[in-house]
N, C-alpha and C positions, 0 to 999 in steps of 0.2 A: 605818822607811821609811814613805812615804805609801802609801795604798791603791793596789794595783797595777792594778786595773781598776774601771771604772764599774759600780756594782751595780744600776743601773736606777732608783735613787731620787734625787730632787732634794734639794738642801740646804734645810733648814728644818723646823720643826715646827708643828703645828696651833696651839699656844699663841701662837707668834710671829706667825702670820697674824692671829689674833684681836686681838692687841694693835695690830697695824698698822691693821686696819680700824676699830677703836675710835678710834684717834688721828686717822685721816683724817676720820671723820665728825664728831668733836666738836672738833677743833682745827685741821684744815686741813693741807694738804700741807707748808707751810714749817715749821710747828711740829713735824710728824712728822719732817721732815728733821733738825731740830736734835737730836732724841732719838736719832737714829741714831749720834751720837757715842758714846753709851754702849752701844748694841746692837752696833756694830762692835767695840768694845773687849771686850765679853763674848765674842764669837766668837773674837777673837784669843787670849783666855785659855783657852778651852775646846776649840778645834778643832785639836788637835795635828797630825793627819794632813793636814787641809786646809791648815794653815799651811805644812807642808813642801812640799806639792804646788805651791801657788801661789808660794811662794818660789823653787822650782826653775824655774817658768815665767819669773819676772822675771830670774833669773840667765841663763837660756837666751837671752833676747832682748837681753842685753847690759848689764843694770843691775848696778851695783856692789853689794857686800854690804849697806851701810847703806841705800842707796836701795831695794834689794829688800825689806829688812825693813820699812821704812816703807810701802812700796807694798802689802804684804800687808794692812795695816790699811786703807789707802785703797781697796783692792779690795773689802773687805767693806762699806765705807761706800757705794761706788757701787752695789754689788750690792743693798744695801738701798734705795737711791734708785730703782733700776729696778723693784724689786718694788713699792714704794709707788706709783710712777707707773702700773704695770700695773693694780694693784687699783683705783686711783682712776678710771682710764679705764673699766674694765669695770663698776665699780659706779655709774657715772654721777655721780661726785663732781665738782664744778666745778673745772676746771683751765684754764690758759691755755697749753697746750703748742703750740709752733710746730714745723712740720716743714719741713726743707729737702730737697726731693725731687731726687735725682740719678739720671737714667736712667729716670724714670717712663714716658717714651715707649716704652721697651722692653717694659714690661708691657702697654701698650695695643696694641702691635704683636702681642704674643703672643696676646692675647685676639682681636684681629681676624683672626688666622690661622684661628680656629675649630677648633683642635685641642686646646685646653687647654694645660697646661704644668706643668713642675716648677720650683719656686722652692727652690733649695738655700741653706741657711744653716748656722749653727753656734751653739753655746752661748756667744755673745758679745753684748754690747750688750743690746738690749731688743726682740727680734723680735716678741714677743707684743703689745706696744703698737702697733707698726706694723701688725700683722695686724688689730688692732681698727679701724684707720682705712682698711683697704683697700677700703672701699666707694667710694673714688674710682675704683677699677677695676671695670668693668662685667662682673664674673664672680663666680660662687660660689667660695668658698675653703675648702679642707680642710687641716687640719694633722695630719701624721702624728706620733704621740707614743708613747713606750714606756709601757705600761700598768702598770708596777710601782711608780709613785709612791704615796706614802701615800694610801690611799683616803679616810681621814678628812679630809685637807687638801683633796682634790679636791671632796668632797661639801660641805664648808664653803664653799669659794669659789664653788661653783655656787649655793648658797643666797644668799650676800650680793651676788654680782655679777649675778645673773640669767642669762638665756639668752645664750650666746655668739653673736657674729655669725658666727663661723666654726665649721665642723663638725670634730670630732676623729675621726681614723681611728686606733684603737689598734693598736699592733704586737702580734701574738699569736704564740704558739709554733707554732700550726698553719699559719702563713703565710697565713691567710685575708685578711690586710690587703692582700696583693698584688692580689687580685681587687677589693677596694674601691678601691684606687688606680687600677687599670685602668678600672673603671667610672666613677670620677670624671673621668678624662681623656676618656673617651668622651662624657661629659656636658659637655665643654668647661670643666671646672673648673680652677682653679689649685691645685696640690697642693704644700704647703710641707713640706720635709723637712730635718732637721738631719743633716749628713753628716760630723760630726767624732768621733762616739763609736761604738765597737764595741758591739754588743748583747751582753748577758751570754750566755755560751755560744758565741759566734761561733768558728767553726773556721778561718776564712780572713780574712785582712786584707791591706791594701796597705801596704807599707813606702814612705813618701814623705818626702823631706827637708822638714822643717818647722822654721823658725827655726834652721837650721844643724845639725840632728840628725834622724836618721830617727825617725819616729813612725808608729804604726799608725792607718790609716783604714779605714772599713768597706767591704770589697769588695762585699758584697751590695747596698748602696744604689747604688753606681755601676754595677754590673752590671745591676741592674734597670732603670735609666734607659736604658742602651744598648739593652737588649732591647725596651723599650717604644717606643723611637725617638721620645720625646717632646721637644718644645722645652724648653730649659733656660736659666734665668737665675740668677745668684748674687745673692742679696739680703741686705742687712745694715741694721740700724738701731742707731745709736750715740747715746748721750746726749752732747750738746755742751755744755750748760749746764743750769742748774736747770729751765728751762722750754723747752728746744729739743732737737730730735733731727735727726740726719742720716740719711736713708733713701737707699740706693743700690741700683740694679738694673743688672746688666751687660747687654751686648748678647746677643741670643739665640744659643745654640749648638744645632745640630741634628745628629743622628747617625743614619746609615743605611748605613754601610760596614763595614769590617773591625772586628769587635768588640773584639779585643785592643788594637789601636792606638787606637781611639776611647776605650776605657776608660782607657787611660794618659793620653790627652789631656784627657779630662774631669776626672779626679781631680787631675792635675797643675795644671790651670788653676784649679780650685777652691781648692786649697791655696795657690797663688800669690796669689789674690785675698784669701784669708783673712789671709795674712801681711801684705799691703799695708794692709788695713784695721786690723789690730792695731798696725802701726807708727804709725798715726794716733791710735788709741785704746787704748794698751797696758793701761790699768787695767781694761778691760771684757772680760776673759777669765774665764769662769765654769765652768771644768772643775776640780773640786776633787779630783782624783786624779792619780796619777803618769802623766802623759800620755806621757812618753818612756820609761817603765819603767826608770828609772835604777837 
């Protein structure tokens, strides 16, 4: 079986990141892309648990057995492209990325309300590269992340990419990140949160139909948003071609009434939007564990 739960660590090793940065600096993005053919094949040969999990995803969304098997390889390839794009943008390496912004006006409206806001996304596409270009929006941006990623990778990327344009709020066991999020909203910041993974050790989840079968989504994140009564938009950034991305932001949702009903409405709306975007970009799902706990 594939891994049953997310462990709090992202896919990849420090050596792989070092190779990517070397290739980007000395050969450029397109040459680095070409070498991903071999990198993706390596992961296909060595990542048994991830293979099973991502194959299950493709079967769940309706792909046949043969198409699902081939799509596992393509998924690794696109994941590598997104990673290269992110590193290139953060390191200041010359690129010619183009962005198609859908619903950008919704983020400007959120900022103009003067209350800050929550941007909900998921481990799909390439949110981090979009976050790097959010200076189009006149507001400070904080990204909430789980702090159990390999520390060596984080330190290495900090060295080679320089200071991030966005501030990171690490999720901690003592729940102190909740106060940081509240403070960020009070300072009229936009706070970006991924709402598709349960945190390790979570005791409560939401069972929501996703791609035709119930899956667990994090109760704590949706509950927190309802309690904070913060404006919310669902944001996604997907790679459309070698040098173009599609960024989308939904209309603002505001919650200040019955908490149970609104929690159900918020979580259901988010999952529906996630499904809709994945139907458009099915290869860009990057949760490498048994999402449906089959």
